Structure formats: C-alpha cells, structure tokens
C-alpha positions as CSV (number, residue, x, y, z in Angstrom):
1,M,-13.8,0.5,5.8
2,G,-10.1,0.2,6.0
3,E,-7.2,-2.0,4.8
4,F,-5.2,-4.5,6.8
5,V,-1.8,-5.6,5.4
6,L,-0.4,-9.0,6.6
7,K,3.3,-9.3,6.1
8,L,5.1,-12.7,5.9
9,P,6.1,-13.3,9.5
10,D,9.3,-14.9,10.8
11,V,8.3,-18.5,10.8
12,G,10.7,-19.3,13.6
13,E,13.8,-20.6,11.8
14,G,15.7,-17.3,11.2
15,V,15.2,-17.6,7.4
16,A,15.1,-14.6,5.1
17,E,12.5,-15.9,2.7
18,A,10.0,-18.8,2.3
19,E,8.4,-20.5,-0.6
20,L,4.6,-20.1,-1.1
21,V,3.3,-23.6,-1.5
22,E,-0.5,-23.1,-1.2
23,W,-3.2,-20.5,-1.0
24,H,-6.2,-21.3,1.1
25,V,-8.1,-18.2,-0.2
26,K,-8.5,-16.1,-3.3
27,A,-9.3,-12.5,-3.9
28,G,-12.9,-11.7,-2.9
29,D,-13.1,-14.4,-0.2
30,L,-14.4,-13.4,3.3
31,V,-12.2,-14.8,6.0
32,R,-12.6,-15.1,9.8
33,E,-9.9,-14.4,12.4
34,D,-7.5,-17.3,12.6
35,A,-8.7,-18.8,9.4
36,P,-5.8,-20.2,7.3
37,L,-4.7,-17.9,4.5
38,A,-1.6,-19.6,3.0
39,A,1.0,-22.3,3.5
40,V,4.7,-21.4,3.1
41,M,7.7,-23.7,3.2
42,T,11.1,-23.1,4.6
43,D,14.1,-25.3,4.3
44,K,12.5,-28.1,6.4
45,A,8.9,-27.3,7.3
46,T,5.6,-26.2,5.8
47,V,3.8,-23.6,8.0
48,E,0.2,-22.4,7.7
49,I,-0.3,-18.6,8.0
50,P,-3.6,-17.7,9.8
51,S,-5.5,-14.4,9.4
52,P,-5.1,-12.1,12.5
53,V,-8.3,-10.3,11.6
54,E,-11.7,-10.7,10.0
55,G,-12.2,-9.2,6.5
56,E,-12.3,-9.6,2.7
57,V,-9.3,-10.6,0.7
58,V,-8.4,-8.0,-1.8
59,W,-4.8,-8.9,-2.8
60,L,-2.5,-11.8,-2.7
61,A,1.3,-11.6,-3.0
62,G,1.9,-14.1,-5.8
63,E,1.5,-17.6,-7.1
64,V,2.4,-21.0,-5.6
65,G,6.2,-21.5,-6.1
66,D,7.1,-17.9,-5.6
67,L,9.7,-17.0,-3.0
68,I,8.5,-14.4,-0.5
69,A,10.8,-12.3,1.7
70,V,10.1,-12.3,5.4
71,G,8.5,-8.9,6.2
72,S,7.1,-8.3,2.8
73,D,3.4,-8.0,2.0
74,L,1.6,-11.3,1.9
75,V,-2.1,-10.6,2.0
76,R,-4.2,-7.4,2.0
77,L,-7.6,-7.5,3.6
78,K,-10.5,-5.0,3.6
79,I,-11.7,-4.6,7.1
80,A,-14.2,-2.6,9.1
81,G,-12.8,0.5,10.6
82,G,-9.7,2.5,9.7
83,V,-6.4,1.5,8.2
84,Q,-4.3,-0.6,10.4
85,E,-0.5,-0.9,10.5
86,P,1.0,-3.9,8.6
87,V,1.5,-7.0,10.8
88,A,4.5,-9.3,10.6
89,K,4.5,-11.1,13.9
90,R,6.6,-14.2,14.6
91,V,4.6,-17.3,14.0
92,P,3.9,-19.0,17.4
93,R,5.7,-22.2,18.0
94,S,2.4,-23.9,18.3
95,A,1.6,-23.1,14.6
96,K,1.0,-26.1,12.5
97,A,4.3,-27.1,11.0
98,K,4.8,-30.0,8.7
99,A,8.2,-31.4,7.9
100,A,8.6,-31.3,4.2
101,T,12.3,-31.8,3.9
102,E,14.4,-31.3,1.2
103,A,14.6,-34.5,2.3
104,K,17.8,-35.4,3.3
105,S,18.9,-35.6,-0.1
106,A,17.2,-38.3,-1.7
107,P,19.6,-40.9,-2.3
108,A,18.3,-43.7,-4.2
109,N,16.8,-43.9,-7.6
110,S,13.6,-44.7,-6.3
111,G,14.2,-43.3,-3.3
112,V,16.0,-41.1,-5.3
113,P,18.5,-41.8,-3.1
114,S,16.2,-42.9,-2.2
115,P,17.7,-39.8,-3.2
116,L,15.2,-37.7,-2.8
117,R,16.8,-38.3,0.2
118,G,16.0,-41.4,-0.9
119,E,17.5,-40.8,-4.0
120,G,18.7,-37.6,-4.2
121,Q,16.9,-35.4,-2.0
122,G,19.3,-35.1,0.6
123,E,19.3,-34.1,4.0
124,G,19.7,-30.5,4.2
125,G,18.7,-29.8,0.6
126,L,19.9,-26.8,-1.2
127,A,18.5,-23.5,-0.1
128,P,16.3,-21.9,-2.8
129,D,18.2,-19.5,-5.1
130,A,17.3,-16.0,-4.2
131,N,17.3,-15.1,-7.9
132,L,14.3,-17.3,-8.4
133,A,12.1,-14.9,-6.3
134,K,9.4,-13.1,-8.1
135,A,7.9,-9.7,-7.4
136,P,4.5,-9.9,-5.8
137,S,1.7,-9.9,-8.4
138,P,-0.7,-6.9,-8.0
139,Q,-3.6,-9.3,-8.9
140,G,-5.3,-11.7,-6.7
141,V,-4.5,-15.3,-7.3
142,R,-7.4,-17.2,-8.9
143,E,-8.3,-20.6,-7.4
144,S,-8.6,-22.1,-10.8
145,A,-5.1,-21.0,-11.8
146,R,-3.5,-22.2,-8.6
147,P,-0.4,-24.3,-9.3
148,E,0.0,-27.6,-7.6
149,S,1.6,-27.5,-4.2
150,V,4.3,-29.6,-2.8
151,R,1.9,-32.0,-1.2
152,S,0.6,-33.4,-4.5
153,A,2.9,-36.4,-4.6
154,P,1.2,-39.8,-4.5
155,N,0.7,-41.4,-1.1
156,R,3.0,-44.2,-0.3
157,D,4.0,-46.3,2.6
158,A,7.1,-46.2,4.7
159,A,10.7,-46.7,4.3
160,G,11.2,-48.7,1.2
161,S,7.5,-48.9,0.9
162,F,4.7,-49.3,-1.6
163,P,1.3,-47.8,-2.2
164,R,-1.7,-48.7,0.0
165,E,-5.2,-49.0,-1.3
166,S,-6.4,-47.2,1.9
167,S,-4.2,-44.1,1.2
168,K,-5.9,-40.8,2.1
169,P,-7.2,-38.9,-1.0
170,L,-4.9,-36.0,-2.0
171,A,-6.5,-32.6,-1.2
172,S,-5.7,-29.4,0.5
173,P,-6.9,-28.6,4.1
174,A,-9.4,-26.1,2.6
175,V,-10.9,-28.7,0.3
176,R,-11.0,-31.3,3.1
177,L,-12.9,-28.8,5.3
178,R,-15.4,-28.0,2.6
179,A,-16.0,-31.7,1.9
180,R,-16.7,-32.4,5.6
181,E,-19.1,-29.4,5.8
182,T,-21.0,-30.6,2.7
183,G,-20.9,-34.3,3.6
184,I,-18.9,-35.4,0.5
185,D,-16.7,-38.5,0.8
186,L,-13.4,-37.6,-0.9
187,R,-12.7,-41.2,-1.6
188,Q,-15.5,-41.1,-4.2
189,V,-14.3,-37.9,-5.9
190,L,-12.1,-38.1,-9.0
191,G,-9.3,-35.6,-8.7
192,S,-8.3,-33.6,-11.8
193,G,-5.2,-32.0,-10.3
194,P,-1.6,-33.3,-10.6
195,V,-1.3,-36.8,-9.4
196,G,-5.0,-37.0,-8.8
197,R,-5.2,-34.1,-6.3
198,I,-8.8,-33.1,-5.6
199,T,-9.7,-29.4,-6.1
200,H,-12.6,-27.2,-5.3
201,E,-13.7,-27.5,-8.9
202,D,-13.8,-31.3,-8.5
203,L,-16.1,-30.9,-5.5
204,D,-18.4,-28.7,-7.5
205,A,-18.5,-31.2,-10.4
206,F,-19.2,-34.1,-8.0
207,A,-22.0,-32.2,-6.2
208,A,-23.5,-31.3,-9.6
209,R,-23.6,-34.8,-11.0
210,G,-24.3,-36.7,-7.8
211,P,-22.3,-39.6,-6.3
212,G,-24.1,-42.2,-8.4
213,T,-22.8,-40.9,-11.7
214,A,-20.2,-42.9,-13.4
215,R,-16.7,-41.5,-12.9
216,A,-15.0,-43.0,-15.9
217,P,-14.2,-40.4,-18.6
218,A,-15.5,-40.9,-22.1
219,L,-13.3,-42.6,-24.7
220,R,-12.0,-39.6,-26.7
221,V,-8.8,-38.1,-27.9
222,Q,-7.1,-35.9,-25.3
223,T,-5.0,-33.0,-26.6
224,A,-4.6,-30.8,-23.5
225,V,-1.1,-30.1,-22.2
226,E,-0.8,-28.9,-18.6
227,E,2.2,-27.0,-17.3
228,I,2.9,-27.7,-13.7
229,K,5.4,-25.6,-11.8
230,L,7.8,-27.6,-9.6
231,A,7.2,-26.1,-6.2
232,G,8.0,-26.7,-2.5
233,L,9.6,-30.0,-1.7
234,R,9.6,-31.2,-5.3
235,R,11.6,-28.2,-6.4
236,K,14.1,-28.8,-3.6
237,I,14.4,-32.4,-4.6
238,A,15.0,-31.5,-8.2
239,A,17.8,-29.1,-7.1
240,K,19.4,-31.6,-4.8
241,M,19.3,-34.4,-7.4
242,A,21.0,-32.1,-9.9
243,V,23.7,-31.3,-7.4
244,A,24.3,-34.9,-6.5
245,N,24.4,-36.0,-10.1
246,E,26.7,-33.1,-11.2
247,H,29.2,-33.4,-8.4
248,I,29.4,-37.1,-7.5
249,P,30.9,-39.6,-10.0
250,H,28.8,-42.7,-9.0
251,I,29.9,-46.3,-9.0
252,T,27.2,-48.8,-8.4
253,Y,27.9,-52.3,-7.2
254,V,25.2,-55.0,-7.3
255,E,25.4,-58.3,-5.4
256,E,22.8,-61.0,-4.8
257,T,22.2,-62.2,-1.2
258,D,20.6,-65.4,0.1
259,V,18.3,-64.2,2.9
260,T,16.5,-67.5,3.5
261,T,18.0,-68.0,7.0
262,L,17.5,-64.4,7.9
263,E,13.9,-64.5,6.9
264,E,13.4,-67.6,9.0
265,L,15.0,-65.9,12.0
266,R,12.9,-62.8,11.4
267,T,9.7,-64.8,11.3
268,T,10.6,-66.6,14.5
269,L,11.5,-63.4,16.4
270,N,8.3,-61.7,15.3
271,R,6.2,-64.7,16.4
272,Q,7.8,-64.7,19.8
273,R,8.2,-60.9,20.3
274,R,6.7,-59.1,23.4
275,P,3.6,-57.0,22.9
276,D,5.7,-53.8,23.6
277,R,8.1,-54.5,20.8
278,P,7.7,-53.5,17.1
279,K,7.4,-55.9,14.3
280,L,10.8,-56.6,12.7
281,T,11.3,-55.9,9.0
282,L,14.5,-56.5,7.0
283,L,15.8,-53.0,7.7
284,P,16.9,-53.4,11.4
285,F,19.0,-56.4,10.4
286,L,20.5,-54.4,7.5
287,M,21.2,-51.5,9.8
288,R,23.0,-53.7,12.3
289,A,25.0,-55.4,9.5
290,M,26.0,-51.9,8.1
291,V,27.2,-50.9,11.6
292,R,29.5,-54.0,11.7
293,A,30.8,-53.4,8.2
294,I,31.4,-49.7,8.8
295,A,33.5,-50.5,11.8
296,E,35.9,-52.1,9.4
297,Q,35.7,-49.4,6.7
298,P,34.9,-46.2,8.7
299,H,35.6,-43.8,5.8
300,L,32.4,-45.0,4.1
301,N,30.5,-43.4,7.0
302,A,31.3,-39.8,6.0
303,Q,30.4,-36.6,4.2
304,F,32.7,-35.2,1.5
305,D,33.2,-31.5,1.4
306,D,34.4,-31.3,-2.2
307,A,34.9,-27.5,-2.1
308,A,37.4,-27.8,0.7
309,G,38.7,-31.3,-0.3
310,I,37.9,-32.7,3.2
311,L,36.3,-36.0,4.1
312,R,34.4,-35.7,7.4
313,Q,34.4,-39.2,8.8
314,S,31.9,-39.7,11.6
315,A,32.4,-42.0,14.6
316,G,28.6,-42.2,15.1
317,V,26.6,-44.1,12.5
318,H,23.6,-42.0,11.6
319,I,21.5,-43.9,9.1
320,G,19.1,-42.1,6.9
321,I,16.0,-44.1,5.9
322,A,14.3,-43.1,2.7
323,V,10.5,-42.8,3.2
324,Q,7.9,-42.0,0.6
325,T,5.3,-39.5,1.9
326,P,2.4,-37.6,0.4
327,A,4.8,-34.6,0.1
328,G,7.5,-36.6,-1.6
329,L,10.5,-38.7,-0.6
330,M,11.9,-37.8,2.8
331,V,14.8,-39.2,4.7
332,P,14.4,-39.2,8.5
333,V,17.6,-40.1,10.4
334,V,18.2,-42.8,13.0
335,P,21.1,-41.3,15.0
336,H,23.8,-43.4,16.6
337,A,22.7,-46.7,15.2
338,E,25.9,-48.2,16.6
339,A,24.3,-47.9,20.0
340,L,21.0,-49.5,19.2
341,D,20.1,-53.2,19.3
342,L,17.8,-54.9,16.7
343,W,14.6,-54.0,18.5
344,A,15.6,-50.4,19.1
345,C,16.5,-50.0,15.4
346,A,13.0,-51.3,14.5
347,A,11.3,-49.0,16.9
348,E,13.1,-45.9,15.6
349,V,12.4,-46.8,12.0
350,A,8.7,-47.2,12.7
351,R,8.5,-44.0,14.7
352,L,10.5,-41.8,12.3
353,S,8.8,-43.2,9.1
354,G,5.4,-42.6,10.7
355,A,6.3,-39.1,11.7
356,A,7.6,-38.4,8.2
357,R,4.4,-39.6,6.6
358,A,2.3,-37.7,9.0
359,G,4.3,-34.5,8.5
360,T,5.3,-34.2,12.1
361,A,9.0,-35.1,11.9
362,S,11.2,-32.4,13.4
363,R,14.1,-30.6,11.7
364,D,16.6,-32.5,13.8
365,E,15.0,-35.8,12.8
366,L,15.5,-35.0,9.1
367,T,19.2,-34.0,9.2
368,G,22.6,-35.3,10.0
369,S,22.8,-38.7,8.3
370,T,26.2,-40.1,7.4
371,I,25.0,-43.0,5.2
372,T,21.6,-43.8,3.7
373,I,19.4,-46.9,3.0
374,T,16.9,-46.8,0.2
375,S,14.3,-49.5,-0.3
376,L,11.1,-50.0,-2.2
377,G,10.2,-53.3,-0.5
378,P,8.2,-55.6,-2.8
379,M,8.3,-52.9,-5.5
380,G,12.1,-52.8,-5.4
381,G,12.7,-54.5,-8.7
382,I,15.7,-56.7,-9.4
383,V,18.4,-54.0,-9.8
384,S,18.5,-50.2,-9.1
385,T,21.1,-47.5,-9.4
386,P,20.6,-45.3,-6.3
387,I,21.8,-41.8,-6.3
388,I,23.9,-40.8,-3.3
389,N,22.4,-38.5,-0.7
390,Y,24.8,-35.6,-1.2
391,P,27.2,-34.9,0.6
392,E,27.4,-38.5,1.8
393,V,29.7,-40.9,0.0
394,A,27.6,-44.2,0.1
395,I,24.1,-45.4,-0.1
396,V,22.8,-49.0,0.3
397,G,19.9,-50.0,-1.9
398,V,17.6,-52.9,-1.2
399,N,15.8,-54.8,-4.0
400,K,12.8,-57.1,-3.6
401,I,13.1,-60.6,-2.1
402,A,12.1,-63.4,-4.5
403,V,12.4,-67.2,-4.5
404,R,15.0,-68.3,-7.0
405,P,16.9,-71.5,-7.7
406,L,20.4,-71.7,-6.3
407,W,23.0,-74.3,-7.1
408,D,24.4,-75.9,-4.0
409,G,27.0,-78.1,-5.8
410,R,24.7,-81.0,-6.3
411,A,21.3,-79.6,-7.2
412,F,19.3,-76.5,-7.6
413,I,17.3,-75.6,-4.5
414,P,14.8,-72.8,-3.9
415,R,16.2,-70.0,-1.8
416,R,14.9,-66.5,-0.9
417,M,17.2,-64.2,-2.8
418,M,17.6,-60.4,-2.7
419,N,19.9,-58.1,-4.5
420,L,21.8,-55.2,-2.9
421,S,22.3,-52.3,-5.3
422,S,24.7,-49.8,-3.6
423,S,26.3,-46.7,-5.0
424,F,29.5,-45.0,-3.9
425,D,31.4,-41.7,-4.5
426,H,34.2,-42.8,-6.8
427,R,36.3,-39.7,-5.8
428,V,36.9,-41.1,-2.4
429,I,35.9,-44.8,-2.6
430,D,37.5,-47.3,-5.0
431,G,35.6,-50.1,-6.7
432,W,37.5,-52.7,-4.6
433,E,36.5,-50.9,-1.4
434,A,32.9,-50.8,-2.5
435,A,32.9,-54.5,-3.2
436,V,34.5,-55.4,0.1
437,F,31.8,-53.3,2.0
438,V,28.9,-55.0,0.1
439,Q,30.4,-58.4,0.5
440,R,30.8,-57.9,4.2
441,I,27.1,-56.9,4.5
442,K,26.1,-59.9,2.4
443,A,28.1,-62.3,4.6
444,L,26.4,-60.9,7.7
445,L,22.9,-61.1,6.2
446,E,23.4,-64.7,5.0
447,T,24.7,-65.8,8.4
448,P,22.6,-63.5,10.7
449,A,24.1,-65.1,13.9
450,L,27.2,-63.1,13.1
451,I,25.3,-59.8,13.5
452,F,24.8,-60.6,17.2
453,M,28.4,-61.7,17.9
454,D,30.9,-59.4,19.6
455,G,34.2,-58.7,18.1
C-alpha cells in the first residue's frame, strides 16, 4: 500500500487560496477515481475537486470555512502500490463551477443591498483576509462535525422575489446522490442542519423510522445552542456589508408612486406579447425609467473610490439586479441597459436571475454594476432602508404594490400604490439630488408613456 497526496489545484482564476466550503468525504471513506472530494470557493465561484485516484481517505486538510493555499495538501489517500508524488494539477475548465458571488455587494436591506449585492454584498466582494487562514488539521474531518456550507441559505425566487413552495430541498450533492440510490424522497425528510439543510444523519433517521412516521417534534423545552461558522458566500457577504456600512454614510429617501396606469399597460403588453418574448414584470419599466433619470444626473451612475477621492462616473448604465439564491443574495448585472429596450431588459433579467439561482452565472455576469435595484416583490413591505452596493453610490429599492385610497381633489379613489425606498452615498450625493432623482423616476412610472418618448 502507498499514500497519494492531492494538493489544492489552481482552480483557474489565478488565486492564491480558496475557501473550503464543503467536504463530500470523511476519513475512512473509500472513494473511486473522479468521485467528488470537496468543494472550494474562490472570489466568485464554487468548484468541486474530484479524486484523481481510487483509494481510502486517511487525512483531510481542515474544516469548512478554512482558507487553503493553492498547492498545499488537501487530501491524503491510501492507495494500492507505492507512494506517488503529490498532485496539484490545474482544474479543467469543464469542472463544475457554480457562481457564488460575493454577490456584487448586496445592496439592499433585504437584498441587502439587496446588498448582499442586494443589500450589501457587492459585486466584487472583499477578498478573504489571509490572516483568517488556519493550519491544516492533522485529523480527519468528521461528517457529524461538518459546519454548514455556503449553500445553506433558504431557497428563494428571483430578483426581488419570494419563497416558492416547490423549492428544492437543501442538501449537498453527496446527500442527494445517496438519497437517489436509496430511493428516498428528500421532500419528505426533515432537515436538522442550518436553515433546514438535510444531512446524512437525517437520511439515517428517516430510513430508520420509515416515511410514515410523524415528522413533528415532541413538545418539549429545547436548550441546545448551535454554533454555526459563517463560511463561503455568507462570510463574504458579512464582510462586504460591514465595509459598506462602515465607509458609506447613507441617506435613504422614500416616495410613494401611483403605478395603476403602468400596471394596466404591463397587463396589456403581456396579453399581446409574442410567444418569443418574456413576460414583463415591473423591473424592465423601472430599468428604463432609471436610464432616463440617470441621463439627467449621470454622477449617480458611478463608483466612488474613497481611498483616492475619485468618483468614477460611467457612461454605460450597468444595472445590478439583486437575486435571492440557495447560496445567498447575488447580484447579476445587466450591462448597457441604456441600449436595451423594454423587452430586451426583461429577457436579460430573466436569463441572469435564472443563471444566478442555478449557480451557472459567469464571473463577468456578476461584476461591473454601476447602480443596483433591490426588490422583494410582494414580500417587499411598505418601507425599507437598502444598503448601497459598495463602491456604488446609489441603490433603488422597490416595495410591494398595494391598493390604497388616493385623494384626487374631490374624492378618495382606489389606486395601486408602491413605495420606492432608495439610498445614496451622502459623501457625493446631497439630499436634494437624491430627491430629484427619485421624483424623476416616480414621474416616469406614473406616466409610463414618457419612458418610450425620445428626448
């Protein structure tokens, strides 16, 4: 028998280290060639590391959340034959990569910025602090002690979206594979992990008691306290939020908007749309309105380099759309919205939000925004205080639409009303400028014909 040492490979982005976000094996496991061993996260993507050989796992490099240097030992395997040289090959481009983004900084509160690039997680989140890296543990990681990975966030729908009853159960690829092989329907398994994530122990318990057993826990006092390490995307989001909150003095401006006419127009356009066109939501109208408003106040479409004291104002309007995904809030970017019509905006929002939720959005699709929209749709509440997607200087928040009475000078009439809750960097944008911007968007949404007029 011999030992095979697998070193953390170059995952293809030129990074010096990656965060360990999930183990698919534990010490003592027998693995086949090409079987997934671990998942690591770089600044923008989660990559699964396969085993180059067949053997028994005898050592793992640490715990979920640890930072592992490229080229350092990741896994040691006992194999048939003599000792082989450590391997640290570059991961093929075809390796399974999932966008996890630091999320373009979440900008809104809910979206944490939508900051989580919805609310604060911004595009290009902060790189992990090298001082956080831990020395590899000489002991194998036990499955039962495995911290929750980045993908444990609740499943939600797209940009400005809400939970769906049909959401896929939360579980790692290894748990899903085992469930398929044993014929267990994960939708019937109660997860005990963070945010309801299903573990191997949950599968064991389910198989032992049988699917017909009641899942409701007994009524008893619960005294356990679980410590959950912030790892992967969630840790990046936390860092990005802290930076945005520390560096940006926010001013939030809220205004109500009558969208009755716009909703009538949207309904009519959807009813008459061609089969090859996407369904219109509120977002494409808001994007077009923002493009018109930015043309009059271009300095709101910018990123502020506070260290250099420079405001980088962009001619192109690259709008980030906060999207809730199983991994957390991400912000895919619709580039050059100024060159897209209503239908093209809708198509891009649908495509990018779908890619973000599926984990297939590319690095380029998750970076480069100059202003962000955060929306929670029907869950949007009445008012929010979105956090700016650092280093941007403005974020537009959308609250829910509700029928409210509006005085027209003679009587109260029912109108479909929606609040816009928008935040601005008070270092470079005054309150008056913020109000002018929001009022311009309000006027365009209340008289949507103006959105389509030239000049």
